Structure formats: structure tokens, C-alpha cells
Residue, then its C-alpha position, 0 to 999 in steps of 0.5 A: x465517589x471515595x476521596x483519600x485526604x490526608x492531614x499532615x500534623x507536621x511539627x517543628x519547621x513543618x507546617x501544620x496542614x490539618x488535623x483531622x480525627x484520628x486517635x493516635x497522637x505523638x507525646x514526644x518532643x517534635x524534634x529529637x536532637x542527639x550530640x554524639x561524642x567521639x567514639x560512640x556508635x549507637x544511640x537508643x531512643x524512644x517514640x511515645x505514642x498517646x491513644x485518648x480513644x475508647x479503642x485500640x488504635x494502630x499506627x504505621x511508622x515510615x522513615x523518610x527524608x525531609x528538606x526545606x524550600x525557601x517556596x514550598x516549605x517542607x518536602x518529603x523524600x524517600x528515605x536515603x535520597x538526601x546526602x546526609x540522610x540518618x534514615x538507613x542508621x535509624x532501626x524501628x522495632x515494627x512498622x505497625x503498631x498498636x496504641x491501647x485505648x486511653x494509654x500510651x505506647x513508648x516505641x523504642x528505636x535505635x540509631x546505628x551510626x557508621x564508623x565513617x560517618x562524615x562529621x557534622x549534621x545528619x537527619x531523618x524523619x519518623x513519619x507516624x500515620x494514623x488510622x483513617x476516618x471516613x466522612x461522607x458529604x453531600x455534593x452536587x445532584x444525588x450522589x455523595x463523596x466519601x472522603x477519608x482522612x488520614x493524621x500524619x506526624x513528622x518527628x525529626x531526628x537529627x544527629x550532630x557527629x563531632x566536626x563541621x560547622x555551619x556556613x550561613x548566607x543570605x542569597x537572593x534578595x527580592x523586594x517588592x512594593x506593598x499597600x503599606x510599604x516595602x516588603x524584603x523576601x531573602x533567602x538564608x541558606x546553609x553551606x557548611x556541614x552543621x545544623x544551624x539555629x540562627x536568630x534574625x534581625x533587620x536594621x534600616x539606615x538613612x542616608x546619615x547613618x542613622x538607624x531608623x527602624x529595627x525589626x526582630x525576626x525569629x530562630x530559624x533552623x537551617x539545615x546544611x545545603x538547605x535554604x529558608x525564606x525570610x520575609x519582612x515588611x518594611x513600612x513607615x519609611x519617608x521618602x529617601x535612600x536607605x541601607x537595609x541591613x539583615x542579620x543572622x546570629x547564631x553560636x558561630x557568628x553573625x553573618x549579613x547582608x546590606x541592601x540599598x533602597x530607595x523610598x520615592 
């Protein structure tokens, strides 16, 4: 029996699922961001691949769209699916490249920006798919299973064109009880045209307006038209009524939402 199993080493906002044994690796930054000045319509970039192995290895280069889902995380889509996809702008020299043994390969790529491109942020992903590695595992009975593993890296390419702005908003809050206290789940969405990189935090106030708890979040990457899930554990509160203030702070300002909470 033959089974194919893919391992995704998805960088930046993408979740690491596995590593596998593929030799080709990505040495470039996991996220490349270009801030384009007015009048510029061509960008030249470099994707650097390495091969620590003892033989030459091939890698497949595939363009893809990606969206962030509050529940599922990163979801890969066909190129050109999203309105703000830049995959049709990306030009790769080849779909298959060979990385020399114990060496590296610089793969040049070009971004051709259309004259009528909308203001704000456009993005896509270069998927780097290494070769497969076969493993044989024993199964119940006398048969064995051969598993083919493939490692895939996702390198995100963002292009910020002049104009547009981020418009952040908290939405769909859910407060649940845990064995230690409360858990707040709330989506942070971006209804604007530009990528937002906010830092999040939570402040809890008692009925007298005194801050009784502060929780630092982390920097988030919120794409236009997308949302991410914010989760905060609110523990150690005495019985009473509270207000929970969740904030997102980026270069465009601070947005927040306030929720009333009763601890029994």
C-alpha cells in the first residue's frame, strides 16, 4: 500500500505542521514586503534555496493564494482566487529548479504591477515543494505501508501600493468558562485595503473602574478582507462584575471593543 503524506513548513502567519526529511530548504525571509513608490511598475526579487544534502535536488515552484481563517488558520487557494491576489503579477524563471549539493541557488523573480492596480496591499505565496522521501512502516498483519513524505515551504510576497488604509474591527466575541477562569475568543478583522500589523492587549476593569488585570497579546498580521482569532485566558478574578477591554494598536491608531463580564 502506498500513501502520500505532505509536510508543510509554512512560514510567518502559517502554522508549522511538519518538517520531514527533504533536502531543499528556503534561506530567504519567510515574508517579503515591498512598499512601492508612485510610478514604479516592476520589482525584482530573489528567492534563495539551499541544499545541505550530498546530491543535487529538484524543487517545484508553485504560485498560490492564501487566506487567513479564524478557525482553520491558513487556507491555500488557486492563484487568482482572491481579489487582492498578486500571483498574476509574479513571474518565475521556471516551475522546476535544481539546487546543487551542499550549495545554494538564487532564484530571481519579477513582479509586474499593472497600471490599473487598486491601492493598498496585494499578496500571494510562492510554494517551494521539495522531493519526496519514502518510508516503510509496519502495519497490522503481514503487510507494510510505504509513506511518501514531501516538505513544502510557503513564502509570502506582499506588495503595498500607495493609498488605502487598514480598518480594524473586533467581531464575533465568545466568552467561555474554563477550569481556571474564563476564556475570551474574538475575531480581529480588517475591512480596509491595506495590511495591518497591530499589537493586541487586554485590560480588565472592576465595577469601580480600577484596572485589575492586564494581558499583553502579540503582533498580528491582518490582511484586507480577512480576520484572525484572538484568544485570551482571563483568570484569577474574584466574583463580581467586570468590563473587559480588548485593544489593537497599529500605525493607523487604536481600535477596541468592550465586553461586560460577570464572575460568579
